[in-house]
C-alpha positions in Angstrom: -0.1 -0.2 0.0 3.0 2.4 1.1 4.2 1.9 -3.4 1.1 3.0 -4.2 0.8 5.9 -1.9 4.1 6.7 -3.0 3.8 6.5 -7.1 0.4 8.3 -6.2 3.0 10.8 -4.9 5.3 10.8 -7.5 2.1 11.6 -10.1 1.4 14.4 -8.2 5.2 16.1 -8.1 5.8 15.5 -11.4 2.4 16.9 -12.9 3.4 19.6 -10.9 6.7 19.9 -12.0 5.5 19.8 -15.8 3.3 23.1 -14.7 6.7 24.7 -13.5 8.3 24.1 -16.6 5.6 24.9 -19.2 4.3 28.1 -17.7 7.6 29.5 -15.4 5.6 32.4 -14.1 3.1 33.1 -11.4 0.0 35.5 -12.6 -0.5 39.0 -11.1 -3.2 39.9 -10.0 -4.7 43.5 -9.1 -4.5 42.4 -5.0 -0.9 40.7 -5.8 0.8 44.2 -5.0 -0.7 44.3 -1.5 1.7 40.9 -0.4 4.7 41.8 -2.4 4.1 45.4 -0.7 6.7 44.6 2.1 9.3 43.1 0.0 9.7 46.4 -1.9 9.6 48.1 1.1 12.1 47.0 2.4 14.8 45.9 -0.3 14.4 49.7 -1.7 14.0 51.6 1.3 15.1 49.0 3.7 11.7 50.1 5.8 9.8 46.9 7.8 6.0 46.9 6.9 2.7 45.2 6.4 -0.4 45.7 4.5 -3.6 46.6 6.4 -5.0 43.6 4.8 -2.1 41.1 5.0 -0.9 39.1 8.1 2.8 39.3 7.6 4.0 35.6 7.4 3.1 35.1 3.3 4.9 38.9 2.8 7.7 37.9 4.9 8.4 34.8 2.9 8.2 36.8 -0.3 10.6 38.8 1.3 12.8 36.4 2.1 12.9 35.0 -1.7 13.8 38.4 -3.2 17.5 38.2 -3.1 17.8 34.7 -4.3 19.4 34.0 -7.5 16.7 34.2 -10.2 13.3 35.9 -10.2 10.8 36.2 -7.8 7.9 35.4 -10.5 9.2 32.0 -10.6 10.4 31.2 -6.9 6.2 31.9 -5.9 5.4 28.8 -7.9 8.2 26.6 -6.2 7.3 27.5 -2.4 3.2 27.4 -3.6 3.4 23.9 -5.3 5.1 22.7 -2.7 2.7 23.6 0.3 0.5 22.1 -2.3 2.3 19.3 -1.2 2.0 19.8 2.6 -2.0 19.5 2.4 -1.4 16.4 0.1 0.6 14.8 3.3 -1.2 16.4 5.8 -4.6 15.5 4.2 -3.0 11.3 4.4 -2.0 12.0 8.2 -5.6 13.0 8.9 -7.2 10.4 6.8 -4.3 7.4 8.6 -5.7 8.7 12.8 -9.4 8.8 11.3 -9.4 5.5 9.9 -6.2 3.5 10.4 -7.4 0.2 8.8 -8.4 1.9 5.4 -4.3 2.9 4.0 -4.7 1.1 1.2 -6.9 5.1 0.6 -3.8 6.7 0.6 -3.4 6.7 -2.6 -6.5 7.8 -3.9 -6.6 10.9 -1.4 -3.1 11.8 -2.5 -4.6 12.2 -6.3 -7.9 13.5 -5.5 -6.3 16.4 -3.8 -2.8 16.5 -5.4 -4.5 17.1 -8.7 -7.0 19.8 -7.2 -7.3 22.3 -10.0 -8.2 25.0 -7.1 -4.8 24.3 -5.8 -3.5 24.4 -8.8 -4.6 27.8 -10.1 -3.8 29.3 -7.2 -0.1 27.8 -7.1 0.4 30.4 -9.6 -1.7 33.3 -7.9 -0.1 35.7 -5.4 -2.3 35.0 -2.9 -1.8 33.3 0.5 -5.1 31.0 0.0 -2.6 28.0 -0.4 -0.6 28.6 2.3 -3.6 29.1 4.5 -5.3 26.3 3.6 -1.8 23.9 4.8 -2.2 26.2 7.9 -6.1 25.3 8.2 -5.2 21.7 8.0 -2.4 21.5 10.1 -4.6 22.8 12.6 -7.6 20.2 11.8 -5.7 17.9 12.2 -3.9 18.5 15.1 -7.4 19.5 16.6 -8.3 16.0 16.1 -4.9 14.3 17.9 -5.8 16.7 20.9 -9.3 15.3 20.8 -8.3 12.0 20.7 -5.4 11.3 23.1 -6.0 14.8 25.3 -2.6 16.0 27.0 -0.6 19.2 27.6 1.6 18.5 24.5 -1.2 17.9 21.8 -3.1 20.7 23.0 -0.1 23.6 22.4 0.3 22.0 19.0 -3.1 23.2 18.6 -2.3 26.3 19.6 1.1 26.5 17.9 -1.4 25.2 14.2 -3.3 28.1 15.0 -1.0 30.8 15.7 0.7 29.5 12.6 -2.7 29.9 10.0 -3.5 34.0 12.0 -0.1 34.7 10.6 -0.9 33.8 7.5 -4.2 35.2 6.8 -6.6 37.0 9.2 -9.1 34.5 9.3 -7.0 32.2 11.0 -9.0 34.4 14.2 -11.5 31.5 13.7 -8.7 28.5 14.4 -8.0 30.6 17.8 -11.7 31.2 18.2 -12.6 27.9 18.7 -9.1 26.7 19.8 -9.1 28.6 23.3 -12.4 27.3 24.8 -12.2 23.3 23.5 -8.5 23.3 24.7 -10.0 25.2 28.3 -12.9 22.8 28.4 -11.7 19.1 27.6 -8.2 19.9 29.7 -10.5 21.5 32.4 -12.8 18.5 33.2 -9.1 16.3 33.7 -7.7 18.9 35.6 -10.7 19.0 38.3 -10.2 15.6 38.3 -7.2 14.6 38.4 -5.4 18.2 39.2 -3.0 20.4 37.3 -1.0 17.8 34.8 3.3 18.7 34.2 4.4 20.7 31.8 1.1 22.9 31.7 4.2 25.6 31.1 4.3 24.6 27.6 0.5 26.1 26.3 2.3 29.3 27.9 3.9 30.4 24.3 1.6 29.5 21.7 -0.6 31.5 24.0 1.6 34.7 24.6 2.4 34.4 20.3 -1.8 34.4 19.4 -3.0 37.1 21.7 0.3 39.0 20.1 -0.6 38.0 16.6 -4.6 38.9 17.4 -3.9 42.2 19.4 -1.1 42.8 17.0 -4.1 43.3 14.0 -4.5 46.3 12.2 -8.3 47.7 11.4 -8.2 46.6 7.7 -11.3 46.1 5.4 -12.8 43.1 8.5 -15.3 46.3 8.9 -17.2 46.9 5.6 -16.2 43.0 4.3 -19.1 42.0 7.5 -21.5 44.9 6.5 -21.7 44.2 2.6 -22.1 40.7 3.7 -25.1 41.2 5.8 -26.0 44.6 4.1 -30.3 43.5 3.4 -30.7 42.3 7.4 -29.7 46.7 8.7 -32.1 47.4 10.6 -33.8 50.6 9.6 -35.8 51.2 12.8 -33.4 51.6 15.2 -31.9 55.5 16.4 -27.9 53.2 16.1 -26.3 55.6 13.7 -29.6 56.5 12.2 -27.8 59.5 10.3 -26.3 57.1 8.2 -29.2 54.6 7.7 -31.0 57.8 6.0 -29.1 57.2 3.2 -28.2 54.2 3.2 -32.8 53.3 3.3 -33.0 53.4 -0.3 -29.8 50.4 -1.5 -31.3 48.2 2.0 -34.9 47.8 0.9 -33.8 47.5 -2.4 -32.0 44.9 -1.6 -34.2 42.9 0.3 -36.4 42.7 -2.1 -34.3 40.3 -4.2 -32.4 38.8 -1.0 -31.8 35.5 -3.1 -29.8 37.3 -5.8 -28.2 39.2 -2.8 -24.7 37.3 -3.4 -24.4 38.2 -7.2 -25.0 42.4 -6.0 -22.6 41.9 -2.9 -19.7 43.0 -4.9 -21.0 46.3 -6.2 -22.4 46.9 -2.5 -18.9 46.0 -1.0 -17.9 49.2 -3.0 -20.2 51.0 -3.0 -19.8 51.0 1.0 -16.0 50.4 1.2 -14.5 52.7 -1.5 -15.9 54.6 -4.0 -17.1 58.0 -3.0 -20.5 59.1 -4.1 -22.6 56.2 -4.5 -24.5 56.5 -1.2 -24.5 60.1 -0.2 -22.4 62.5 1.8 -22.6 61.4 5.3 -21.7 57.9 4.4 -18.7 59.7 1.7 -17.4 61.3 5.1 -16.7 58.2 6.1 -14.4 56.9 3.6 -10.2 58.4 2.4 -6.9 58.5 4.4 -7.3 58.3 7.8 -11.3 57.3 8.1 -10.7 53.6 8.5 -11.1 53.0 11.5 -14.1 55.4 11.8 -15.8 53.3 9.1 -14.4 49.8 10.6 -16.7 50.9 13.7 -19.4 52.1 12.2 -20.1 48.9 9.7 -19.3 46.4 12.6 -22.2 48.1 14.6 -24.8 47.6 12.0 -23.1 44.8 11.0 -24.0 43.0 14.3 -27.3 45.0 15.0 -28.4 43.3 11.0 -27.5 39.6 12.7 -28.6 39.9 16.2 -32.0 41.4 14.5 -32.6 38.9 12.3 -31.3 35.4 12.9 -33.3 33.8 10.6 -32.6 36.0 7.9 -28.9 35.6 8.0 -29.2 32.1 8.2 -31.3 32.6 4.2 -29.0 34.6 3.4 -26.0 32.5 4.2 -27.4 29.7 2.3 -27.8 31.8 -0.8 -24.6 33.3 -0.6 -23.9 29.4 -0.3 -25.7 27.6 -3.1 -24.4 30.9 -5.3 -20.6 29.7 -5.1 -21.5 26.0 -5.5 -23.4 26.7 -8.6 -20.8 29.3 -10.4 -18.2 28.2 -12.6 -14.1 28.2 -12.1 -12.9 27.7 -15.7 -9.6 28.2 -13.9 -7.8 26.4 -17.2 -8.1 30.2 -18.9 -6.0 31.5 -16.5 -2.7 29.5 -18.2 -3.5 30.8 -21.7 0.0 33.2 -22.6 -2.5 35.6 -23.9 -4.0 36.4 -20.9 -1.7 35.8 -18.4 0.1 38.7 -20.4 -3.0 40.6 -20.0 -3.2 40.5 -16.8 0.4 41.5 -15.7 1.0 43.9 -18.5 -2.3 45.6 -16.9 -0.6 45.0 -13.4 3.2 46.3 -14.1 1.5 49.0 -16.1 -0.3 50.7 -12.8 2.8 49.1 -10.7 6.1 49.5 -12.5 7.4 50.0 -9.2 7.1 46.1 -8.4 9.3 44.6 -11.9 12.9 44.5 -10.1 11.3 42.6 -7.0 9.3 40.4 -9.8 11.9 40.0 -12.7 15.3 41.4 -11.5 14.9 43.9 -14.3 13.1 45.8 -16.9 15.1 43.7 -19.4 13.6 40.4 -18.1 10.3 41.8 -17.5 10.0 42.9 -21.7 11.7 39.7 -22.9 8.9 37.8 -21.0 6.1 40.0 -22.7 7.1 40.3 -25.9 8.1 36.4 -25.4 5.6 33.9 -23.7 3.0 36.2 -22.6 2.6 37.0 -26.2 1.2 33.7 -27.5 -1.8 33.2 -28.7 -4.3 30.3 -28.2 -4.4 27.2 -25.8 -0.9 27.4 -23.8 0.3 23.6 -23.4 -1.4 22.6 -19.6 -4.7 24.7 -20.7 -5.6 21.0 -22.4 -5.5 18.4 -19.3 -6.6 20.9 -16.6 -9.8 21.1 -18.5 -10.2 17.7 -18.0 -9.4 17.8 -14.2 -11.8 21.0 -14.0 -15.0 19.2 -14.1 -14.7 16.6 -10.7 -13.2 20.1 -8.6 -15.7 23.2 -9.9 -17.9 23.9 -7.2 -21.0 22.1 -9.0 -18.9 18.5 -8.5 -17.6 19.8 -4.9 -21.6 20.1 -4.1 -22.2 16.7 -5.4 -18.9 14.9 -3.7 -20.3 17.1 -0.7 -23.2 15.4 -0.3 -21.2 11.8 -0.5 -18.6 13.1 1.9 -21.8 13.5 4.2 -22.7 10.8 4.5 -18.7 9.6 5.1 -18.7 12.1 8.0 -21.9 10.9 9.3 -20.3 7.2 9.6 -17.4 8.5 11.2 -19.2 10.3 13.9 -20.7 6.8 14.0 -17.7 5.6 14.8 -16.3 8.0 16.9 -18.7 9.5 18.6 -18.5 13.2 20.1 -14.8 13.8 19.3 -15.6 14.0 15.7 -19.1 15.5 15.9 -16.9 18.7 17.9 -14.2 18.3 15.2 -17.0 18.8 12.1 -18.7 21.6 13.7 -15.2 23.3 14.3 -14.8 22.8 10.6 -18.3 23.9 9.6 -18.3 26.8 11.6 -15.1 28.1 10.0 -16.7 27.8 6.6 -19.7 29.5 7.6 -17.8 32.5 9.3 -15.3 32.5 6.2 -18.8 33.4 3.7 -20.6 35.7 6.6 -18.0 37.7 6.7 -16.6 37.7 3.4 -18.6 38.0 -0.6 -19.3 34.4 -2.1 -15.8 33.8 -4.5 -14.9 30.7 -5.2 -11.2 30.8 -4.0 -12.7 30.8 -0.2 -13.6 27.4 -0.6 -9.8 26.5 -1.0 -8.8 25.3 2.7 -12.4 23.2 2.6 -11.6 21.7 0.1 -9.2 18.5 1.1 -12.2 17.5 3.7 -15.4 16.6 0.7 -12.1 13.9 -0.5 -11.9 13.0 3.1 -15.3 12.6 3.7 -15.8 10.3 0.7 -12.6 8.4 1.3 -14.3 8.0 5.2 -17.5 6.9 3.1 -15.4 4.1 0.9 -13.5 2.7 4.3 -15.9 3.1 7.0 -18.6 0.9 4.9 -15.9 -1.8 4.2 -15.4 -2.0 7.5 -19.4 -2.5 8.5 -19.8 -5.2 5.5 -16.1 -6.9 6.9 -17.7 -6.7 10.4 -21.1 -8.2 8.6 -20.0 -10.5 7.0 -18.7 -13.6 9.2 -22.0 -13.1 10.6 -23.8 -13.8 7.8 -21.5 -16.6 6.8 -22.1 -18.2 10.4 -25.4 -18.4 9.8 -25.1 -19.5 6.6 -23.5 -22.4 7.8 
C-alpha cells in the first residue's frame, strides 16, 4: 500500500513540476501587490511594514525569497506547489488517524487532493490561499489528535497551528476562537478530576503568540466586508447610526426585495460601502478616505452586528443563498494559464505598478523579454487541455455533489468516533460558515475546505468496507 502512495505522490509531484516547466511564472492580479509591498519597502527603502489587509507571514516569506538567485515570479511557484504537497501529506495523515485500517485508500486521496485544480491554480497566484489551506488543515489535524489523545503536548500543538493560521491570514482568528474554549473545556475537566498535569507551561508560549498576533492586527477591511455581507438585514428602525441609515435606506430596501440574488450584487455593494465615493451619500462619503479606516470599520461593525442579531433567521437564509451561489459558479481556471490571458493581466498590473518589476523580474529587460515572448503567445497554452480534463471533478457544482457523499462518510465516522468527531466537524463547518458570513461569495474561499470532501469520500469507502467486513462473518455463520 505504501508503494501505491509513493507512486501517487510521484505522479502529483511530476505533474506540478511539468506545470512549472511549461508555465514558469506566477499570475499577478489586482491584490497581488498587497503581498509584495513588504518586499518592495524593505529592499528599496529599508523599511519594514505589512499592508493593513495582510497578515505577516506570507509577505515576510516573499521578502526573504527576493534575494535568492533567479526571479521571484518563478520562486513563488516552487514555494506554493510545495505547500500544496504539504496539503496532500496532511490529508493522508488525517485520514490515517481517522481510519487507520484503510491505508489502501491513501493513494486515492493523494490523487484527489494533489491534482485538485483550484490548488493548482492558486499555486500560480500571488495570494495566500494555498498557504492558509496548509495551515488550516494542520490546525484540524492537531485538533483531532488533541481530541483523540488529550494531553499538554497536543494542546500546545493545536495552539501553535492556530497561531500559524493567524500569521498567514486574518481568517486564522477563527482557529484561535475555537481552539481556546475547546482546550479549556477538555483539559479543564481533566484537571478538575486529576489536578494540574506536568508541563502545562508548554501552552503558555503559543498562547502569548496567539494573543500578540490577534491584538497586533490593525483595522482592515473586515468591518465593511462583514457589513456588505449582511447589508440587506440592516435594521432601519433602530436609532443606532440613524443618520447613516437614512442614506442607506434605498439600497437596503432594494437588496431586501431581491434577497435570493443579493450574493450576485454584493461585490458592487461592497465597493459602494468601502471605497467608491459618491455611491451612497455625503454622510457616508465622510467615513471614507485617508485616516478614516477606523471610523468606517466601527460604524460598519456596529451595523453588521445589529443586523445579524435583529434578523438571525434571515441571516441563515442569506448565508444559504450565498453558499448556493458559490457552488453553482463555474471556475474555468484553465483559462488563467492561457499565455495571452496571463500577458494581459501582467501588462495591466505592471503598467499600474511598475515599481514591482525589479522585485518580481529582477530588471526591466527580463520583464520585457517575457512580455514580448511567452506572454505574447496566442491560443491555448500547453497545460490548458489537461487542466480542462481535471476541472470538472473539482468545479463547485461537483464539489456540492461530492459533498453529499462526503456527508454520508462523515456521518459514518461520527457513529464510529462519537462526540470527538462531531465536535471536530462542527469546528470545520463553523469556520466555513464564518468565512462566507464575513466575505463575499468567491470560489477561492472554498480552497482551505476542499480537502475535506475528499477525506469524507474516503471515509465513506473505508467505513462501508469496515461495516461489511464486520457483518460478513455473522452472515457466513448463519449460512453454515
